[in-house]
N, C-alpha and C positions, 0 to 999 in steps of 0.2 A: 306599118302600111307598105314598107319597102320590101317586105318578105315576099319571095316569089310565089308562095302558096297562100297569100292573104286573100280573103274573100269576104264578101258581105252577104250574110244569109238572110237579111231582112229583119233580123231580130237583134243580133249583136252588132256593135259598131264596127268591130273587126274580128275576124276569126281566122286562125291559122290551121290549115289542113295538115295532117300528119304529125309534124313535130316543129318545135321552135328551139333551136340550139341557142340558148341565151348568151353563151360566150361570144357569139358573133354580133349580138345586138345590144348588149348591156354596156353602159359607160361606167357605172359605179354601183356598188352595193354598200349600203350603210347599215351597220349593225350596232345596237347599243353595246358599249364596252363590257357590260356585265355578262353578256352571253358569249364573249370571245372564246373562253376556254371550252365551252360546250360545242360551239359551232365550227371553230377552226379545223378540227380533225376531219370533219365531213364535207368540207368545201373542196370541190374539184380543183386540182392544180391549175387548170386552165383559167380559173376565176380568181385565184389568190391575189394577183396584182390589182384587181378591181375592187377588192373588199377593203373597207375602211371601218374602223371601230371608233365610235365617238362616245364620250361620257354623256350619259343622259342625266344632266343636272337641271333639267327643265321642270317647271312647275305643272305644265300640262302639255297636251298634244300640239297646241298651237305654237308654243315656244320651241318644242322639239322640231316641228316642221320648219320653222324659220332657221333654226340652227343647222339642220341638214341642208337646206337650200343654200344658205350662205357658205357652208363648207364645200358643197359641190361646185358652186361658182368659183371657188378659190383653187380648185384642182386644175393644174396647168394643162394636163394632157386632154382634158375634155374640151377645152376652148378651141 
């Protein structure tokens, strides 16, 4: 909502015109550890310090969501 090109088109809750440079607006990117070797080489250098890999040892999406939420809360620089 704070993006200078944010608009409401009456259909989408929020729409960004032109582009959204996520490196300016993202706090953390959480990736299951199993994908680390596949994704690390293609992540832009500007985002590397925001990427975190977590072991997905959860039995379902609800436990994974809770694990990610708890981890993000613990990251010092986001607070």
